[in-house]
C-alpha angles and dihedrals in degrees: 000000000000094000091059094043093064096032094132092052088055090046091053096053089048091048090055090057093044092049094048096049094044092044091053092055091059106026094066092059091073091049096052095093092050091046090051093051095042096049096036097232131139123253096258089058097047091048087071089063086072098029099054093055092054093045092050095048094047095046096051105038098092094043093052089045088058090046089053091055089054106033097031128268093247089058095050095040097050095043088046088058090051093049090047091053092047090050089050089054090051091049094050091051097047116127098176137045094241091053093047092049090049092047091050089053089052089048088050091057090058091045091053091052091052098044093045091064106035100087091042093051090048093047090049093050097049130060116244091257092063103035096097092054092048094048089046091057089046089054087054088054089054090049092049091052091051091047101043095043100081094040093047091046091051092051093048091050089050093058102027145005128286097263088070088069087070098034092066093058094064104070093038094049095046092045092050091048092055091045093048093046090057098038097048100040116120095010135113091278090057093060115119131197131211096241130121122247113235100231094172090051091051092051093050091046092050093048093046094046094044093047093048095046093046091048094048092045096051099024098106094043093049096038124250091253095047124118095243094051094045091045093053092047089049090052088049094052095045091047091047094051090045089050093051092048089048096048093050092055102039119089093217107037124186091246117034112225089228090069091060090060094055104102094193089055101041099046098046088049090051092045089050090055092051092047094052091045089055095045094050090047084065096040092051100045102037098072088056092053093045095050099037119035091015092046099216125154122252090252094053090044090054091051092052095045090058087068100088092048091050092055091043087054091052100043104038097073090044092050092045091054092048092051091060086064104031104029127236106277101082097032092052092045090050092047092052091047091052092049089050089051089053088060090053091050094046092048088062094055118120129199087253094059115127121240090252091053090053095042098052089050091053088047089060090057089051091049092050091049092046092051091051110040104064097043092044095051091044093052093048094046096046093049097065129077114262093245089063095045094110097051089045090055090047093050092049090050093044093050090048091056091043089053091052093052093044091051093052092045093047095045093048093047095048095043096045095045092050091044091050092049098045096043095053097255099321124138127218096249098117117023121213128180093251089066092063097100093046090046092052093048092052090044091053088048091057093045090051088057087054091055090053090048090050092050090055090047091053089056094047093046091052095045093065091083128208122340118255113249 
């Protein structure tokens, strides 16, 4: 079959899109101080340059996955690269914060189109016996985008201004779109179906997801009884109820009820959300530990925080290849157990810990994640009928982002609540050495919640049962 004969060419063109969209989620972080100074805006405003991208991507992934099932994944993927490139052009030309935030939302639409199709295109191109390996290498591409982003952003800022972070996307994105359009034409990913796209359902889903993610992200800072938080949660509830009502009545819903009855799809999706919530509990809290009680510089902190992604990059392809022979159940259960062990190890850190002692504990979290991701995604994607491959890929990606946000929100809430209670009502705005015991107690409290989260993840990962052959 021609599609299988040039499977790695298809993988490469998909990897370009994955790398670009992942890179742009992390590379901008380094540029935020320069953007804030150049555009003359306060920090709460410039935070939305990063936030709006993540919210847009997360809110639209599932809808674009469904559109790919109907309109064809080549159509969605190639146009997603075009929209992403156009959004990058708008970002590079921005001369105000409002323009840049709007352009980032536009760019996020393109990224959502790209990311919603990638796993489905890879699964279509590879036989079942090689999907784990391919998805493992794809996981390594994601890890490389997250790892390279801050370093590449810093290098660009050293030799040029922040708009060049966006200029470089344009030729790469347009070139990849042309290549993908030629390579994927008249293949399985080009198949269309005569079904209507539920636009109202997509709107309700986007509003609900965006409102919930924004509320969870800013809930502690605003206060859980504040008007902004309650308004966003109200919008989430109304949108969700409207979505459920719409999906029951429409002949072609965004999510087919039959998918919800597939055990080997639902449980891996749930386990993936738990894993990413745990991982981002670590990713969120560790920089505060490294810079405050440990006293490291921002540069040294950044170097140490790359550790989990390096080991994710190394172990994801290996785990994916093993899953093609062993299945996903035991590898995913082991990966979740290793991540849980990293919480135990990190909870025992002290401010006097050496850099090596910190780094190898973070490496354990990266190994656990690397062992888990590829087998889990391969199991979920292989369990659904081919006609639902796009919406399945969108669901996996959506739940991954939701897990990240939940992990950050949970870690921030637990840490800040414990710190506030133990310090007699103080907040961690200005750190002083006398706060070290309070900080470490709050830190261990948050890590203990990670242990409980990991234990739940072990059970969910194991309950999936054996993979279907």
